[in-house]
C-alpha positions in Angstrom: 61.7 117.4 56.9 58.2 117.7 55.6 56.7 118.8 52.3 53.7 121.1 52.3 51.6 122.0 49.3 49.7 125.2 49.3 47.3 126.9 46.8 48.6 130.2 45.5 46.3 133.0 44.3 48.9 135.6 43.3 52.1 135.2 41.2 55.1 135.7 43.4 58.8 135.2 42.8 60.8 132.8 45.0 64.3 131.3 45.0 64.4 127.5 44.9 65.8 125.8 48.0 67.6 123.2 45.9 69.0 125.0 42.7 68.9 128.6 44.0 67.2 129.8 40.8 64.5 132.5 40.8 61.1 131.2 39.7 57.5 132.4 39.5 54.9 130.5 41.7 51.7 129.9 39.8 48.6 127.9 41.1 50.4 125.8 43.8 53.7 125.9 45.7 55.7 123.1 47.3 57.3 124.2 50.6 60.0 122.4 52.6 59.4 122.6 56.3 61.0 121.3 59.4 59.1 119.0 61.8 57.7 122.0 63.7 56.2 123.4 60.5 58.8 126.2 60.0 59.4 127.1 56.4 62.8 126.4 54.9 61.9 127.4 51.3 60.1 126.5 48.1 61.0 124.1 45.4 60.9 125.2 41.7 58.9 123.3 39.1 62.1 122.1 37.3 63.5 120.5 40.5 60.1 118.9 41.3 60.0 117.5 37.7 63.3 115.6 38.3 61.3 113.2 40.5 60.8 112.2 44.1 64.0 110.2 44.5 66.2 113.1 43.2 64.4 115.6 45.4 64.7 113.4 48.4 68.5 113.0 47.8 68.9 116.8 47.4 66.9 117.5 50.6 69.1 114.9 52.5 72.1 116.9 51.4 70.4 120.1 52.6 69.6 118.5 55.9 73.2 117.4 56.4 74.4 121.0 55.8 71.9 122.3 58.4 73.2 119.8 60.9 76.8 120.8 60.3 75.8 124.4 61.1 74.5 123.5 64.5 
């Protein structure tokens, strides 16, 4: 999994990939992608604020769920 940061010019509403809460994207967005660059979803600012180690653990859990579906 990769993290991609993009500038954002318009406020849009998204659902956080980790906590599933709706949030408004402001100036920048953090997108979780697979190795081919395909978008899994965005991370909200509250989840990002919990720190890199916490986010990494949550994304590992998400990755394991994806593997179980295959």
